C-alpha positions, 0 to 999 in steps of 0.5 A, spaced: 937 585 301 930 585 305 928 592 308 927 590 315 927 596 319 920 599 321 921 607 321 914 609 321 915 612 328 922 615 327 923 622 326 925 624 318 932 626 321 933 618 323 930 615 316 935 619 311 938 614 306 944 615 309 941 612 316 937 607 312 943 604 309 947 604 315 942 600 318 942 595 313 949 594 313 949 593 321 944 588 320 948 585 314 954 585 319 950 581 324 948 576 319 955 575 317 958 574 324 953 568 325 954 564 319 958 558 319 966 558 319 967 553 313 965 554 306 962 548 302 968 547 298 973 547 303 976 541 305 974 542 313 967 542 311 963 536 313 956 533 313 956 536 320 956 543 317 951 541 311 945 543 314 947 549 317 950 551 310 943 549 307 939 553 312 943 560 310 943 559 303 938 561 297 936 554 296 932 553 303 928 559 301 927 557 294 925 550 296 920 552 301 917 556 296 917 550 291 910 548 288 911 541 290 908 541 297 909 534 297 916 534 298 918 532 305 925 535 308 931 531 308 938 531 311 943 534 306 950 532 305 956 536 303 957 532 296 949 533 294 950 541 296 956 541 292 953 538 286 947 542 286 952 549 286 956 546 281 950 544 276 948 552 276 955 555 277 956 558 270 949 561 269 949 563 276 956 567 276 954 570 269 947 573 273 951 575 279 949 582 281 953 588 279 957 588 286 957 581 287 961 580 280 966 585 282 967 582 289 968 575 286 973 578 280 977 581 285 977 575 290 979 571 284 985 576 282 988 576 289 988 568 289 981 567 293 982 572 299 980 579 298 979 584 304 972 588 305 975 595 305 969 598 304 963 597 309 958 597 303 961 591 300 958 587 306 952 586 302 955 583 296 959 578 300 953 576 304 950 574 297 956 570 295 956 566 302 948 565 301 950 562 294 955 557 298 961 560 294 965 563 299 965 565 307 967 571 310 973 571 316 973 576 321 967 580 320 968 587 322 974 592 321 978 586 318 973 582 314 976 578 309 972 574 303 974 567 302 973 564 295 976 557 295 981 555 291 977 550 287 972 555 285 978 560 283 980 556 277 973 555 275 971 563 275 977 564 271 975 560 266 968 562 266 970 570 265 974 568 259 968 565 255 964 569 250 957 566 254 959 570 260 961 576 257 954 576 253 950 575 259 954 580 263 952 585 258 945 584 259 945 584 266 948 591 266 943 593 261 937 591 266 941 594 272 941 600 269 934 600 267 932 598 274 936 603 278 933 609 273 926 606 275 927 606 282 930 613 282 924 616 278 919 612 282 922 610 288 919 602 287 917 597 282 914 591 282 920 586 281 916 582 276 917 587 270 925 587 271 924 579 271 920 578 265 925 583 262 931 580 263 928 573 262 926 575 255 933 578 254 936 571 256 933 567 251 938 563 247 943 564 252 946 558 257 941 562 263 935 561 259 929 560 263 933 561 269 928 564 273 931 562 280 937 565 278 934 572 276 930 572 282 937 571 286 940 577 282 934 581 284 934 579 292 942 580 292 942 587 288 937 591 291 933 593 297 926 590 297 920 588 301 914 584 300 907 587 299 901 585 302 900 579 296 907 577 297 909 579 291 917 582 291 917 590 291 924 593 289 925 599 293 930 605 292 935 605 298 932 612 300 925 610 301 923 610 308 916 608 308 915 603 303 908 601 306 906 607 303 907 604 296 904 597 297 898 598 293 900 603 288 900 600 281 906 601 277 907 602 270 912 599 266 916 604 262 920 602 255 927 603 255 927 610 250 921 613 255 925 611 261 932 614 258 928 621 256 925 621 263 932 620 266 935 625 262 930 630 264 930 629 271 938 630 271 937 636 267 932 639 273 936 636 279 943 638 277 943 645 278 939 644 285 944 639 287 950 644 285 947 650 289 945 646 295 952 642 295 956 649 295 952 652 301 954 646 305 961 645 304 965 645 310 958 645 314 956 638 315 958 633 320 965 630 319 961 623 319 957 625 313 960 628 306 957 634 303 955 630 297 951 625 301 948 630 305 945 633 299 943 626 296 939 625 303 935 632 302 933 630 295 931 623 296 927 626 302 924 631 297 922 626 293 918 623 298 914 629 300 917 630 306 914 637 310 918 643 310 919 643 317 921 636 317 926 638 311 929 644 316 930 639 322 934 634 317 938 640 315 940 642 322 941 635 324 946 634 318 950 641 320 956 643 325 953 650 325 946 654 325 943 654 318 944 660 314 939 664 310 943 661 304 942 654 306 935 655 307 934 658 301 937 653 297 933 647 301 927 651 299 928 651 292 930 644 292 924 642 296 919 645 291 922 643 285 925 636 286 920 631 282 916 627 287 916 619 287 910 616 283 907 622 281 911 625 276 905 628 273 906 634 278 913 635 277 916 640 272 919 635 267 917 636 260 
């Protein structure tokens, strides 16, 4: 989901990963609440709804960016949009983000209706709505994702096919690489993962579908556009992406990425465990000790000054910080590798 919050004027306690994530989810909830009440594939949907559905879809954004600048806007019909969606339904279902795919499978298994019990499910639900497959009912505490019956049977048949399973294996592989890269570097130009995925998709039913690969990236990760208009995927805890707009990103081969991730894990695991131990029973009830430690680690990766790290720690607690907490935080702050500057870390 696109990062829209300008955090530059905020204190670091107000731009931890937990806070940034809550802001994203709140924006997503407001977005869902303003969407049409009908889904494209429901019988109640008429041509009067078609233009509203088109406007909130991926198609509208993609058509605006089309190289064919001579194309003139036209009014859309339900039948035309349905044909457009169904034409790519198979490869698009295979190239859903990991969270979208999980949600789609659950909705299919429950006959086309599944409650959104976790607030984090709002973003993948929004992705499925923008694909014109689903709608969300009763946005808020009782939100439910609706998958029309016409699509349930189609999804079931696709899931059983070898083509779908083969492409999902590729998706999981690329997703893991992106997640590892974002944790190592904080941000990555989307063009690299896109090329990687398109190469792996050669010979499949999703070959050369750069539009669907782009949807996968937009649905599955936080992102911004840099000054040249290129898509930049960012870690959900990166508070000031504008500081990384002009940095050159070196793509890592899978083996190097795997080794670097293992090294980072070996270094950070004891720091995580030490900090977690001293925070047990001391953090505010609305945040878990695990999330608090993760927030602090991600801030350290952004070279947040020591005084601000102490302020953030205090904001997470229901008591005064202890010498043991401050000692663990100092150890974490000093030793966690920084984003986009791994050469200065202690990873060997």
